[in-house]
C-alpha positions, 0 to 999 in steps of 0.5 A: 229618502226617508228612513223613519220607521216603526212599530207598536213599542219602538221607533228607528232608523234605516233599522236601528232602534231609535232610545224610549223614550220616543213615543211611537204612538204619538211620531210625525214624520217632518221630512226625511230627518226630523221628527216629532212626538208629543214630547219634544222635536229630534232631528237624526245627526248623520255623524254622529249616528245619533237622535239630538232632541232638540230646543224648540218652543213649542211642541205642537205646532211645530212644522217643516216649512219647506226647503232652504238650501240645498246642494247636491243630495245634502238639504236645510229645510225652514222649520216654524212654530206659532212663535218663531222661524228655525232652521238646523243647527249642529250646535243644539240640533234647530236653531231659531231667527229673531230676526225673522218674524214668524207672524209674517213669514212667507216662504217663495219657494227654491230656484235652480241656481248653478247647471251640471251640479245639483244646487239649488237655494230658496226664497222667503221675506217677512214684514222686515227685509226678502231672505236667500238661502237659511236667513240670510238677508238678500241685499242691493236691487232686489232687496226691497 
């Protein structure tokens, strides 16, 4: 479920008061682990139990696109702004995928790939390639 909440003065994650740098008046939920306000995009680090401000080019146009891969209850997502495609990164909170052309990027959807365990993979494309999972170029007979 979605773990962020707010009141008129603060933003919370699972009931924990987050840093006062987040503006509750302009906060927007991107999904269960990323939010943004007028100043930046923030991701929740599950291991360190803290909010990390990520490095994105254009906060105003930044948004979630869709899941790029999942295993059990762990999900990774594609994100984008007007000029770039991103995936989550442990070191910076967000990694820009320079190899993907944002102007022609098209998210194709998520497909279940294994029985028993809840596991899925996403596909996307741009003018250069077809991608599986989180930005991996799909090679072989299915590539164009």
